[in-house]
CHARMM internal coordinates of N, CA and C (Angstrom, degrees):
IC EDIT
DIST 1 N 1 CA 1.4226
DIST 1 CA 1 C 1.5067
ANGL 1 N 1 CA 1 C 112.08
DIST 1 C 2 N 1.2993
ANGL 1 CA 1 C 2 N 116.33
DIHE 1 N 1 CA 1 C 2 N 64.55
DIST 2 N 2 CA 1.4413
ANGL 1 C 2 N 2 CA 120.45
DIHE 1 CA 1 C 2 N 2 CA -177.38
DIST 2 CA 2 C 1.5135
ANGL 2 N 2 CA 2 C 109.48
DIHE 1 C 2 N 2 CA 2 C -99.50
DIST 2 C 3 N 1.2772
ANGL 2 CA 2 C 3 N 114.15
DIHE 2 N 2 CA 2 C 3 N 134.88
DIST 3 N 3 CA 1.4533
ANGL 2 C 3 N 3 CA 120.41
DIHE 2 CA 2 C 3 N 3 CA -179.74
DIST 3 CA 3 C 1.5486
ANGL 3 N 3 CA 3 C 107.81
DIHE 2 C 3 N 3 CA 3 C -103.83
DIST 3 C 4 N 1.3157
ANGL 3 CA 3 C 4 N 117.46
DIHE 3 N 3 CA 3 C 4 N 147.39
DIST 4 N 4 CA 1.4428
ANGL 3 C 4 N 4 CA 119.34
DIHE 3 CA 3 C 4 N 4 CA -177.78
DIST 4 CA 4 C 1.5180
ANGL 4 N 4 CA 4 C 114.38
DIHE 3 C 4 N 4 CA 4 C -65.79
DIST 4 C 5 N 1.3204
ANGL 4 CA 4 C 5 N 117.04
DIHE 4 N 4 CA 4 C 5 N -46.75
DIST 5 N 5 CA 1.4455
ANGL 4 C 5 N 5 CA 121.37
DIHE 4 CA 4 C 5 N 5 CA 178.87
DIST 5 CA 5 C 1.5204
ANGL 5 N 5 CA 5 C 109.40
DIHE 4 C 5 N 5 CA 5 C -131.76
DIST 5 C 6 N 1.3175
ANGL 5 CA 5 C 6 N 119.00
DIHE 5 N 5 CA 5 C 6 N 117.98
DIST 6 N 6 CA 1.4538
ANGL 5 C 6 N 6 CA 119.51
DIHE 5 CA 5 C 6 N 6 CA 178.00
DIST 6 CA 6 C 1.5313
ANGL 6 N 6 CA 6 C 110.09
DIHE 5 C 6 N 6 CA 6 C -68.42
DIST 6 C 7 N 1.2868
ANGL 6 CA 6 C 7 N 114.66
DIHE 6 N 6 CA 6 C 7 N 131.64
DIST 7 N 7 CA 1.4904
ANGL 6 C 7 N 7 CA 120.95
DIHE 6 CA 6 C 7 N 7 CA -179.45
DIST 7 CA 7 C 1.5407
ANGL 7 N 7 CA 7 C 106.36
DIHE 6 C 7 N 7 CA 7 C -82.04
DIST 7 C 8 N 1.3080
ANGL 7 CA 7 C 8 N 116.13
DIHE 7 N 7 CA 7 C 8 N 137.97
DIST 8 N 8 CA 1.4523
ANGL 7 C 8 N 8 CA 121.04
DIHE 7 CA 7 C 8 N 8 CA 173.50
DIST 8 CA 8 C 1.5168
ANGL 8 N 8 CA 8 C 109.56
DIHE 7 C 8 N 8 CA 8 C -89.20
DIST 8 C 9 N 1.3162
ANGL 8 CA 8 C 9 N 115.69
DIHE 8 N 8 CA 8 C 9 N 135.05
DIST 9 N 9 CA 1.4521
ANGL 8 C 9 N 9 CA 120.24
DIHE 8 CA 8 C 9 N 9 CA 178.01
DIST 9 CA 9 C 1.5447
ANGL 9 N 9 CA 9 C 107.69
DIHE 8 C 9 N 9 CA 9 C -74.88
DIST 9 C 10 N 1.3200
ANGL 9 CA 9 C 10 N 117.62
DIHE 9 N 9 CA 9 C 10 N 129.98
DIST 10 N 10 CA 1.4667
ANGL 9 C 10 N 10 CA 119.10
DIHE 9 CA 9 C 10 N 10 CA -178.80
DIST 10 CA 10 C 1.5229
ANGL 10 N 10 CA 10 C 112.57
DIHE 9 C 10 N 10 CA 10 C -54.04
DIST 10 C 11 N 1.3240
ANGL 10 CA 10 C 11 N 115.20
DIHE 10 N 10 CA 10 C 11 N 131.40
DIST 11 N 11 CA 1.4425
ANGL 10 C 11 N 11 CA 120.62
DIHE 10 CA 10 C 11 N 11 CA 179.29
DIST 11 CA 11 C 1.5041
ANGL 11 N 11 CA 11 C 115.21
DIHE 10 C 11 N 11 CA 11 C 73.53
DIST 11 C 12 N 1.3237
ANGL 11 CA 11 C 12 N 117.33
DIHE 11 N 11 CA 11 C 12 N 17.30
DIST 12 N 12 CA 1.4414
ANGL 11 C 12 N 12 CA 121.30
DIHE 11 CA 11 C 12 N 12 CA -176.14
DIST 12 CA 12 C 1.5271
ANGL 12 N 12 CA 12 C 110.55
DIHE 11 C 12 N 12 CA 12 C -141.86
DIST 12 C 13 N 1.3232
ANGL 12 CA 12 C 13 N 116.33
DIHE 12 N 12 CA 12 C 13 N 157.31
DIST 13 N 13 CA 1.4391
ANGL 12 C 13 N 13 CA 121.21
DIHE 12 CA 12 C 13 N 13 CA 176.78
DIST 13 CA 13 C 1.5345
ANGL 13 N 13 CA 13 C 111.35
DIHE 12 C 13 N 13 CA 13 C -96.74
DIST 13 C 14 N 1.3238
ANGL 13 CA 13 C 14 N 116.27
DIHE 13 N 13 CA 13 C 14 N 3.15
DIST 14 N 14 CA 1.4620
ANGL 13 C 14 N 14 CA 122.53
DIHE 13 CA 13 C 14 N 14 CA -178.13
DIST 14 CA 14 C 1.5240
ANGL 14 N 14 CA 14 C 107.54
DIHE 13 C 14 N 14 CA 14 C -95.82
DIST 14 C 15 N 1.3415
ANGL 14 CA 14 C 15 N 116.55
DIHE 14 N 14 CA 14 C 15 N 134.56
DIST 15 N 15 CA 1.4549
ANGL 14 C 15 N 15 CA 120.63
DIHE 14 CA 14 C 15 N 15 CA 177.83
DIST 15 CA 15 C 1.5139
ANGL 15 N 15 CA 15 C 109.83
DIHE 14 C 15 N 15 CA 15 C -82.27
DIST 15 C 16 N 1.3123
ANGL 15 CA 15 C 16 N 114.84
DIHE 15 N 15 CA 15 C 16 N 156.34
DIST 16 N 16 CA 1.4638
ANGL 15 C 16 N 16 CA 121.12
DIHE 15 CA 15 C 16 N 16 CA 176.54
DIST 16 CA 16 C 1.5194
ANGL 16 N 16 CA 16 C 108.95
DIHE 15 C 16 N 16 CA 16 C -60.39
DIST 16 C 17 N 1.3138
ANGL 16 CA 16 C 17 N 117.48
DIHE 16 N 16 CA 16 C 17 N -37.45
DIST 17 N 17 CA 1.4635
ANGL 16 C 17 N 17 CA 120.69
DIHE 16 CA 16 C 17 N 17 CA 179.73
DIST 17 CA 17 C 1.5280
ANGL 17 N 17 CA 17 C 111.69
DIHE 16 C 17 N 17 CA 17 C -59.21
DIST 17 C 18 N 1.3165
ANGL 17 CA 17 C 18 N 117.15
DIHE 17 N 17 CA 17 C 18 N -39.55
DIST 18 N 18 CA 1.4598
ANGL 17 C 18 N 18 CA 121.38
DIHE 17 CA 17 C 18 N 18 CA 177.67
DIST 18 CA 18 C 1.5424
ANGL 18 N 18 CA 18 C 111.32
DIHE 17 C 18 N 18 CA 18 C -65.56
DIST 18 C 19 N 1.3082
ANGL 18 CA 18 C 19 N 115.91
DIHE 18 N 18 CA 18 C 19 N -40.62
DIST 19 N 19 CA 1.4571
ANGL 18 C 19 N 19 CA 120.03
DIHE 18 CA 18 C 19 N 19 CA 179.49
DIST 19 CA 19 C 1.5266
ANGL 19 N 19 CA 19 C 110.27
DIHE 18 C 19 N 19 CA 19 C -67.04
DIST 19 C 20 N 1.3441
ANGL 19 CA 19 C 20 N 116.43
DIHE 19 N 19 CA 19 C 20 N -44.57
DIST 20 N 20 CA 1.4724
ANGL 19 C 20 N 20 CA 119.16
DIHE 19 CA 19 C 20 N 20 CA 176.15
DIST 20 CA 20 C 1.5151
ANGL 20 N 20 CA 20 C 111.06
DIHE 19 C 20 N 20 CA 20 C -57.96
DIST 20 C 21 N 1.2982
ANGL 20 CA 20 C 21 N 117.47
DIHE 20 N 20 CA 20 C 21 N -41.08
DIST 21 N 21 CA 1.4588
ANGL 20 C 21 N 21 CA 120.17
DIHE 20 CA 20 C 21 N 21 CA 178.27
DIST 21 CA 21 C 1.5284
ANGL 21 N 21 CA 21 C 112.22
DIHE 20 C 21 N 21 CA 21 C -62.36
DIST 21 C 22 N 1.3210
ANGL 21 CA 21 C 22 N 115.80
DIHE 21 N 21 CA 21 C 22 N -38.94
DIST 22 N 22 CA 1.4732
ANGL 21 C 22 N 22 CA 119.74
DIHE 21 CA 21 C 22 N 22 CA 178.72
DIST 22 CA 22 C 1.5234
ANGL 22 N 22 CA 22 C 111.06
DIHE 21 C 22 N 22 CA 22 C -65.53
DIST 22 C 23 N 1.3302
ANGL 22 CA 22 C 23 N 116.74
DIHE 22 N 22 CA 22 C 23 N -36.18
DIST 23 N 23 CA 1.4674
ANGL 22 C 23 N 23 CA 120.11
DIHE 22 CA 22 C 23 N 23 CA 177.55
DIST 23 CA 23 C 1.5160
ANGL 23 N 23 CA 23 C 110.10
DIHE 22 C 23 N 23 CA 23 C -69.35
DIST 23 C 24 N 1.3292
ANGL 23 CA 23 C 24 N 117.45
DIHE 23 N 23 CA 23 C 24 N -44.46
DIST 24 N 24 CA 1.4661
ANGL 23 C 24 N 24 CA 121.65
DIHE 23 CA 23 C 24 N 24 CA -179.23
DIST 24 CA 24 C 1.5189
ANGL 24 N 24 CA 24 C 110.22
DIHE 23 C 24 N 24 CA 24 C -60.31
DIST 24 C 25 N 1.3186
ANGL 24 CA 24 C 25 N 118.83
DIHE 24 N 24 CA 24 C 25 N -38.67
DIST 25 N 25 CA 1.4585
ANGL 24 C 25 N 25 CA 122.70
DIHE 24 CA 24 C 25 N 25 CA -178.14
DIST 25 CA 25 C 1.5453
ANGL 25 N 25 CA 25 C 112.72
DIHE 24 C 25 N 25 CA 25 C -88.15
DIST 25 C 26 N 1.3328
ANGL 25 CA 25 C 26 N 116.80
DIHE 25 N 25 CA 25 C 26 N 3.39
DIST 26 N 26 CA 1.4575
ANGL 25 C 26 N 26 CA 121.07
DIHE 25 CA 25 C 26 N 26 CA 175.18
DIST 26 CA 26 C 1.5090
ANGL 26 N 26 CA 26 C 114.95
DIHE 25 C 26 N 26 CA 26 C 78.82
DIST 26 C 27 N 1.3301
ANGL 26 CA 26 C 27 N 117.83
DIHE 26 N 26 CA 26 C 27 N 16.27
DIST 27 N 27 CA 1.4613
ANGL 26 C 27 N 27 CA 120.43
DIHE 26 CA 26 C 27 N 27 CA -179.41
DIST 27 CA 27 C 1.5330
ANGL 27 N 27 CA 27 C 111.96
DIHE 26 C 27 N 27 CA 27 C -86.93
DIST 27 C 28 N 1.3143
ANGL 27 CA 27 C 28 N 115.91
DIHE 27 N 27 CA 27 C 28 N -15.41
DIST 28 N 28 CA 1.4662
ANGL 27 C 28 N 28 CA 122.47
DIHE 27 CA 27 C 28 N 28 CA -178.17
DIST 28 CA 28 C 1.5222
ANGL 28 N 28 CA 28 C 108.67
DIHE 27 C 28 N 28 CA 28 C -143.12
DIST 28 C 29 N 1.3130
ANGL 28 CA 28 C 29 N 117.60
DIHE 28 N 28 CA 28 C 29 N 137.64
DIST 29 N 29 CA 1.4676
ANGL 28 C 29 N 29 CA 119.04
DIHE 28 CA 28 C 29 N 29 CA 177.93
DIST 29 CA 29 C 1.5330
ANGL 29 N 29 CA 29 C 109.37
DIHE 28 C 29 N 29 CA 29 C -81.64
DIST 29 C 30 N 1.3262
ANGL 29 CA 29 C 30 N 117.94
DIHE 29 N 29 CA 29 C 30 N 152.67
DIST 30 N 30 CA 1.4683
ANGL 29 C 30 N 30 CA 120.27
DIHE 29 CA 29 C 30 N 30 CA 177.04
DIST 30 CA 30 C 1.5270
ANGL 30 N 30 CA 30 C 113.87
DIHE 29 C 30 N 30 CA 30 C -54.26
DIST 30 C 31 N 1.3503
ANGL 30 CA 30 C 31 N 120.09
DIHE 30 N 30 CA 30 C 31 N -44.50
DIST 31 N 31 CA 1.4576
ANGL 30 C 31 N 31 CA 117.87
DIHE 30 CA 30 C 31 N 31 CA 177.05
DIST 31 CA 31 C 1.5270
ANGL 31 N 31 CA 31 C 114.75
DIHE 30 C 31 N 31 CA 31 C -61.18
DIST 31 C 32 N 1.3578
ANGL 31 CA 31 C 32 N 115.41
DIHE 31 N 31 CA 31 C 32 N -37.35
DIST 32 N 32 CA 1.4473
ANGL 31 C 32 N 32 CA 118.70
DIHE 31 CA 31 C 32 N 32 CA 176.96
DIST 32 CA 32 C 1.5295
ANGL 32 N 32 CA 32 C 110.97
DIHE 31 C 32 N 32 CA 32 C -66.81
DIST 32 C 33 N 1.3146
ANGL 32 CA 32 C 33 N 117.09
DIHE 32 N 32 CA 32 C 33 N -42.56
DIST 33 N 33 CA 1.4571
ANGL 32 C 33 N 33 CA 121.41
DIHE 32 CA 32 C 33 N 33 CA 178.43
DIST 33 CA 33 C 1.5294
ANGL 33 N 33 CA 33 C 111.01
DIHE 32 C 33 N 33 CA 33 C -62.84
DIST 33 C 34 N 1.3198
ANGL 33 CA 33 C 34 N 117.01
DIHE 33 N 33 CA 33 C 34 N -41.46
DIST 34 N 34 CA 1.4560
ANGL 33 C 34 N 34 CA 119.79
DIHE 33 CA 33 C 34 N 34 CA 179.60
DIST 34 CA 34 C 1.5194
ANGL 34 N 34 CA 34 C 109.78
DIHE 33 C 34 N 34 CA 34 C -62.04
DIST 34 C 35 N 1.3245
ANGL 34 CA 34 C 35 N 116.48
DIHE 34 N 34 CA 34 C 35 N -39.77
DIST 35 N 35 CA 1.4766
ANGL 34 C 35 N 35 CA 120.67
DIHE 34 CA 34 C 35 N 35 CA 179.11
DIST 35 CA 35 C 1.5349
ANGL 35 N 35 CA 35 C 110.29
DIHE 34 C 35 N 35 CA 35 C -63.76
DIST 35 C 36 N 1.3117
ANGL 35 CA 35 C 36 N 117.12
DIHE 35 N 35 CA 35 C 36 N -44.82
DIST 36 N 36 CA 1.4645
ANGL 35 C 36 N 36 CA 121.59
DIHE 35 CA 35 C 36 N 36 CA 179.84
DIST 36 CA 36 C 1.5250
ANGL 36 N 36 CA 36 C 110.29
DIHE 35 C 36 N 36 CA 36 C -60.58
DIST 36 C 37 N 1.3509
ANGL 36 CA 36 C 37 N 115.83
DIHE 36 N 36 CA 36 C 37 N -40.67
DIST 37 N 37 CA 1.4571
ANGL 36 C 37 N 37 CA 120.96
DIHE 36 CA 36 C 37 N 37 CA -179.20
DIST 37 CA 37 C 1.5091
ANGL 37 N 37 CA 37 C 114.61
DIHE 36 C 37 N 37 CA 37 C -83.61
DIST 37 C 38 N 1.3622
ANGL 37 CA 37 C 38 N 115.94
DIHE 37 N 37 CA 37 C 38 N -0.68
DIST 38 N 38 CA 1.4355
ANGL 37 C 38 N 38 CA 122.25
DIHE 37 CA 37 C 38 N 38 CA -179.56
DIST 38 CA 38 C 1.5432
ANGL 38 N 38 CA 38 C 111.41
DIHE 37 C 38 N 38 CA 38 C 56.86
DIST 38 C 39 N 1.3462
ANGL 38 CA 38 C 39 N 113.59
DIHE 38 N 38 CA 38 C 39 N 48.08
DIST 39 N 39 CA 1.4544
ANGL 38 C 39 N 39 CA 122.78
DIHE 38 CA 38 C 39 N 39 CA 177.99
DIST 39 CA 39 C 1.5185
ANGL 39 N 39 CA 39 C 109.42
DIHE 38 C 39 N 39 CA 39 C -125.70
DIST 39 C 40 N 1.3128
ANGL 39 CA 39 C 40 N 117.19
DIHE 39 N 39 CA 39 C 40 N 161.10
DIST 40 N 40 CA 1.4656
ANGL 39 C 40 N 40 CA 119.22
DIHE 39 CA 39 C 40 N 40 CA 168.86
DIST 40 CA 40 C 1.5332
ANGL 40 N 40 CA 40 C 106.50
DIHE 39 C 40 N 40 CA 40 C -73.59
DIST 40 C 41 N 1.2974
ANGL 40 CA 40 C 41 N 116.44
DIHE 40 N 40 CA 40 C 41 N 161.12
DIST 41 N 41 CA 1.4853
ANGL 40 C 41 N 41 CA 120.57
DIHE 40 CA 40 C 41 N 41 CA 178.46
DIST 41 CA 41 C 1.5276
ANGL 41 N 41 CA 41 C 109.18
DIHE 40 C 41 N 41 CA 41 C -60.12
DIST 41 C 42 N 1.3274
ANGL 41 CA 41 C 42 N 116.74
DIHE 41 N 41 CA 41 C 42 N -41.21
DIST 42 N 42 CA 1.4541
ANGL 41 C 42 N 42 CA 121.00
DIHE 41 CA 41 C 42 N 42 CA -179.75
DIST 42 CA 42 C 1.5507
ANGL 42 N 42 CA 42 C 111.26
DIHE 41 C 42 N 42 CA 42 C -61.81
DIST 42 C 43 N 1.3368
ANGL 42 CA 42 C 43 N 116.83
DIHE 42 N 42 CA 42 C 43 N -45.45
DIST 43 N 43 CA 1.4435
ANGL 42 C 43 N 43 CA 120.34
DIHE 42 CA 42 C 43 N 43 CA 177.84
DIST 43 CA 43 C 1.5224
ANGL 43 N 43 CA 43 C 110.18
DIHE 42 C 43 N 43 CA 43 C -63.28
DIST 43 C 44 N 1.3296
ANGL 43 CA 43 C 44 N 116.90
DIHE 43 N 43 CA 43 C 44 N -38.13
DIST 44 N 44 CA 1.4872
ANGL 43 C 44 N 44 CA 118.81
DIHE 43 CA 43 C 44 N 44 CA 178.16
DIST 44 CA 44 C 1.5165
ANGL 44 N 44 CA 44 C 110.66
DIHE 43 C 44 N 44 CA 44 C -60.74
DIST 44 C 45 N 1.3430
ANGL 44 CA 44 C 45 N 117.76
DIHE 44 N 44 CA 44 C 45 N -47.06
DIST 45 N 45 CA 1.4599
ANGL 44 C 45 N 45 CA 120.35
DIHE 44 CA 44 C 45 N 45 CA -179.38
DIST 45 CA 45 C 1.5335
ANGL 45 N 45 CA 45 C 111.15
DIHE 44 C 45 N 45 CA 45 C -61.90
DIST 45 C 46 N 1.3112
ANGL 45 CA 45 C 46 N 117.97
DIHE 45 N 45 CA 45 C 46 N -37.20
DIST 46 N 46 CA 1.4661
ANGL 45 C 46 N 46 CA 120.22
DIHE 45 CA 45 C 46 N 46 CA 176.32
DIST 46 CA 46 C 1.5036
ANGL 46 N 46 CA 46 C 112.30
DIHE 45 C 46 N 46 CA 46 C -62.20
DIST 46 C 47 N 1.3390
ANGL 46 CA 46 C 47 N 116.06
DIHE 46 N 46 CA 46 C 47 N -45.15
DIST 47 N 47 CA 1.4670
ANGL 46 C 47 N 47 CA 119.28
DIHE 46 CA 46 C 47 N 47 CA 178.79
DIST 47 CA 47 C 1.5387
ANGL 47 N 47 CA 47 C 112.42
DIHE 46 C 47 N 47 CA 47 C -68.34
DIST 47 C 48 N 1.3328
ANGL 47 CA 47 C 48 N 115.94
DIHE 47 N 47 CA 47 C 48 N -36.68
DIST 48 N 48 CA 1.4553
ANGL 47 C 48 N 48 CA 119.41
DIHE 47 CA 47 C 48 N 48 CA 177.04
DIST 48 CA 48 C 1.5224
ANGL 48 N 48 CA 48 C 109.44
DIHE 47 C 48 N 48 CA 48 C -62.60
DIST 48 C 49 N 1.3078
ANGL 48 CA 48 C 49 N 118.69
DIHE 48 N 48 CA 48 C 49 N -44.31
DIST 49 N 49 CA 1.4673
ANGL 48 C 49 N 49 CA 123.00
DIHE 48 CA 48 C 49 N 49 CA 179.36
DIST 49 CA 49 C 1.5191
ANGL 49 N 49 CA 49 C 109.47
DIHE 48 C 49 N 49 CA 49 C -61.41
DIST 49 C 50 N 1.3072
ANGL 49 CA 49 C 50 N 116.93
DIHE 49 N 49 CA 49 C 50 N -43.13
DIST 50 N 50 CA 1.4997
ANGL 49 C 50 N 50 CA 118.88
DIHE 49 CA 49 C 50 N 50 CA 178.96
DIST 50 CA 50 C 1.5112
ANGL 50 N 50 CA 50 C 111.18
DIHE 49 C 50 N 50 CA 50 C -65.31
DIST 50 C 51 N 1.3202
ANGL 50 CA 50 C 51 N 117.25
DIHE 50 N 50 CA 50 C 51 N -40.06
DIST 51 N 51 CA 1.4611
ANGL 50 C 51 N 51 CA 121.76
DIHE 50 CA 50 C 51 N 51 CA 176.49
DIST 51 CA 51 C 1.5264
ANGL 51 N 51 CA 51 C 111.96
DIHE 50 C 51 N 51 CA 51 C -60.21
DIST 51 C 52 N 1.3419
ANGL 51 CA 51 C 52 N 115.68
DIHE 51 N 51 CA 51 C 52 N -43.51
DIST 52 N 52 CA 1.4445
ANGL 51 C 52 N 52 CA 120.03
DIHE 51 CA 51 C 52 N 52 CA -179.84
DIST 52 CA 52 C 1.5400
ANGL 52 N 52 CA 52 C 110.91
DIHE 51 C 52 N 52 CA 52 C -65.07
DIST 52 C 53 N 1.3337
ANGL 52 CA 52 C 53 N 116.92
DIHE 52 N 52 CA 52 C 53 N -30.88
DIST 53 N 53 CA 1.4544
ANGL 52 C 53 N 53 CA 120.43
DIHE 52 CA 52 C 53 N 53 CA 177.49
DIST 53 CA 53 C 1.5331
ANGL 53 N 53 CA 53 C 112.27
DIHE 52 C 53 N 53 CA 53 C -80.41
DIST 53 C 54 N 1.3265
ANGL 53 CA 53 C 54 N 116.73
DIHE 53 N 53 CA 53 C 54 N -6.06
DIST 54 N 54 CA 1.4754
ANGL 53 C 54 N 54 CA 119.89
DIHE 53 CA 53 C 54 N 54 CA 177.91
DIST 54 CA 54 C 1.4919
ANGL 54 N 54 CA 54 C 113.29
DIHE 53 C 54 N 54 CA 54 C 87.27
DIST 54 C 55 N 1.3234
ANGL 54 CA 54 C 55 N 117.82
DIHE 54 N 54 CA 54 C 55 N 11.78
DIST 55 N 55 CA 1.4748
ANGL 54 C 55 N 55 CA 120.67
DIHE 54 CA 54 C 55 N 55 CA 178.92
DIST 55 CA 55 C 1.5189
ANGL 55 N 55 CA 55 C 110.59
DIHE 54 C 55 N 55 CA 55 C -77.36
DIST 55 C 56 N 1.3447
ANGL 55 CA 55 C 56 N 115.16
DIHE 55 N 55 CA 55 C 56 N 151.34
DIST 56 N 56 CA 1.4659
ANGL 55 C 56 N 56 CA 120.06
DIHE 55 CA 55 C 56 N 56 CA 178.11
DIST 56 CA 56 C 1.5080
ANGL 56 N 56 CA 56 C 109.58
DIHE 55 C 56 N 56 CA 56 C -69.05
DIST 56 C 57 N 1.3297
ANGL 56 CA 56 C 57 N 116.17
DIHE 56 N 56 CA 56 C 57 N 143.06
DIST 57 N 57 CA 1.4550
ANGL 56 C 57 N 57 CA 122.07
DIHE 56 CA 56 C 57 N 57 CA 178.13
DIST 57 CA 57 C 1.5362
ANGL 57 N 57 CA 57 C 107.60
DIHE 56 C 57 N 57 CA 57 C -90.56
DIST 57 C 58 N 1.3110
ANGL 57 CA 57 C 58 N 116.47
DIHE 57 N 57 CA 57 C 58 N 144.33
DIST 58 N 58 CA 1.4858
ANGL 57 C 58 N 58 CA 119.80
DIHE 57 CA 57 C 58 N 58 CA 178.11
DIST 58 CA 58 C 1.4787
ANGL 58 N 58 CA 58 C 111.02
DIHE 57 C 58 N 58 CA 58 C -106.30
END
COOR INIT
IC SEED 1 N 1 CA 1 C
IC BUILD
């Protein structure tokens, strides 16, 4: 599940790819991750699904 360019979370030094990895490994819940990324939970799940498919994040 490699992404071409890791997206930086606005106002943070953590990439979206790192947050997605934490969710996949159970270290962070999806609602917590959505809050960190300043997204709705629904938007978070859409981006997570795209990341899992290997699509570039915008």
